[in-house]
C-alpha positions, 0 to 999 in steps of 0.5 A, a space after each residue: 481184157 480180163 476181170 482185172 479191167 476197171 471203169 474209171 468211177 469219175 468217168 461215169 455221169 454224175 446221176 450214175 455215181 449219185 444213185 450208186 453211192 446213195 444205195 451203197 451208203 444205205 447198205 445195199 449193193 448196186 451194179 452197172 449192168 447189161 449194155 451200158 457196161 459192155 459199151 464202156 468196156 468197149 470205149 464207147 459212150 452208152 446211150 442209157 445206163 442200167 442198174 441192178 441192186 439189192 434194194 427192194 424196189 418198194 423202198 426205192 422212192 424213200 432211198 432216192 429222195 428227192 428224185 422221182 421214182 417211177 414203177 416201170 416194171 415192178 412185176 420184175 422188180 424194176 423202177 426208173 429214177 429220174 436223176 438230174 434229168 436223166 432216167 436210170 432204170 434200176 432192177 432188183 437182183 433176182 433168180 429165175 425159174 425154168 421157162 416152160 412156155 419158151 417165153 418167160 420164167 415160171 417164177 422169179 425171186 429176189 437174191 443178194 448174190 450178183 453171180 446168181 443174177 448174172 447166170 440167168 442172162 443170155 450172153 457173156 458180153 451181157 453178164 458182167 457188173 461193175 460196182 465202186 466197191 467190188 470193181 468188175 465182176 465177170 464169172 463168165 469171161 465176158 471181158 475176154 469175149 469182148 476182146 475176142 469179138 465173140 458172142 458166147 451164151 451163158 452156160 449151155 447154149 441149147 438151154 439158153 435158146 430153149 428159155 427164150 427163142 428170141 435170144 436166137 435173134 438177139 445173138 445175131 443182132 449183136 453179131 451184126 451191130 458189133 461185127 462179132 462172131 458167134 462161139 462155135 457151140 452158140 452158133 450150132 444151137 442157134 441154127 438148130 433151135 430156130 424153130 423156137 422163134 415160132 413161139 415168139 411174138 411177132 413184135 418182139 421178132 421185128 424189133 430184133 430183126 430190124 436191128 440186125 438189118 441195120 448193123 454194119 455186118 448185116 450181110 455177113 450174119 445174113 449169109 452165115 445164118 441164112 436158115 435163121 433169116 428164112 425162118 423169119 422171112 421165108 420169102 428170102 429162100 428162093 433168092 439164094 442160088 438163083 442165077 440171073 443169066 445176064 451179062 449185067 449181073 455177076 452174082 446170084 440174086 441173094 449175093 447181089 442183094 447182100 452187096 446192095 445191103 453192104 452199099 446203101 449206108 444207114 437208115 432203116 428204110 433204105 436197108 430194108 429196101 435193099 434187102 427186099 428190092 429183088 425179092 420178086 426176081 425169081 417169080 418174074 424170071 424168063 429167058 429171051 430168045 438168046 437165053 438172056 435172063 429177064 425180070 420184067 415187072 419185078 420192081 412192082 411185084 417186089 414192092 407188093 411182096 415187100 408190103 405183104 412181108 412188112 405187114 405181116 411183120 407188123 412194121 409201122 404204116 409209114 415205114 411200110 409204105 416208104 419202103 415199098 415205095 423204094 422197092 416199087 421205083 428202084 429200077 426206074 430210070 430217071 433222066 439226067 436233067 434238072 427238070 426231071 429231078 425237080 419232078 421226082 423231088 416233087 413226087 417223093 420229097 428230098 428224103 425219100 428221093 435221096 434214099 432212092 438214089 442211094 439204093 439205085 447207086 448201091 444196086 448198080 455197084 453190086 451188079 457187074 463191070 458193065 454197069 453205069 455206077 456213076 449214074 445215080 451218083 450224078 443224080 444225087 449231085 444234081 439233086 444237091 445242087 437244085 436244093 442248094 440253089 433253092 428251086 421250086 418243086 412244091 406248091 408250098 414254095 411257089 411265089 404265089 398262093 391260093 389267096 392271090 388267085 382268089 383275088 383275081 377271081 379264081 374260085 373253088 377247084 379252079 385254084 388248085 388246078 392253076 396252082 398245079 399248072 403254075 408249079 408245072 411251068 416252074 419245074 420246067 423253068 425255075 426262073 419263072 417262080 417270080 410273083 409278077 410272072 406267075 400272076 401274068 400267067 394266071 391272068 392269061 389263063 383267066 382270059 382264055 
């Protein structure tokens, strides 16, 4: 791939073409930039489109009549135009000064030179532009780096990371999600400058970290750049090289963790749970009389440690609770019976139970040949069968409700208690979830 590569104009969405044609028709330059251009060059369909232009943002409303223009980031010359129902972010081309605080430029001024704008960007694969009149503009070899699957800093890597420490995690996030390697000098600088992450707001770090963990190559990137991972989550440090001293585990805790992460599939809750599921093993380790390693209570302790990590990283409350729950229960032995699965469905709900079983399945596969790698898979199949049959495992699905019991004479807390007892009977035997059977049972209890 080289700078001769172009983007088929007609393949772009109509709103994008309308805006670029309008701006160029008014004498301004307009370019596709950033992630959307990177995706297009990789043959993918972008989720959104970012444009850069020489048009002043304060004139954009007049230039794009009748489309609404929203001043979403005027400080940096950014507006959002809603064209044919599609939001398009448009930013004024700019040059930037030095980053004395390691977070934001000391000054920003407009420019009409697209190469000056591209020179301030982080990585070469993000430092390209395309316009209908000039084609692909690629001063730093981003197209070749895309072809070679490389993440390379624009200019001097040390300077790029010194400007904004978050670029360290952004580089790893791109490597993880795209399954790219980091260019040698960029990789060296990224590790050496990892302390700069201390200057970055926690919310920004968390946003990049979770996208790194969600990436297809997350385990490889976390292993190759373990010092950076530990900079973000120090609790990971003891896992590396911690031997488990048991025939049921052939990997140390860290290598096992990475293999579990590889095996759980998609979803940020289950991927975070995979990363942290054995986080407390080192602190719970002891050896039995035969020298076999044991980790009694590590799941419960791990849930607590995970909660501390996610709270410190300011993850949303619901996600934090769901991840901690998965860690807490990941080592639980769920019986291979329909009744047991219905009870776990009642406890966790089908989405969360599926996550738990996927985590348990990946956990088993990442242990050793002695592990029963089919156990969780059989439970997943059992759960799917239960859902397909429509077995009752919630109060909502019971064939009778509170008003039915009130009509029989039950009142107050009695109603809830009786409904709970009826649900217990139905989870034992789904055939009992029939109105006449449940009302008869309730009638017997009323007479007792």
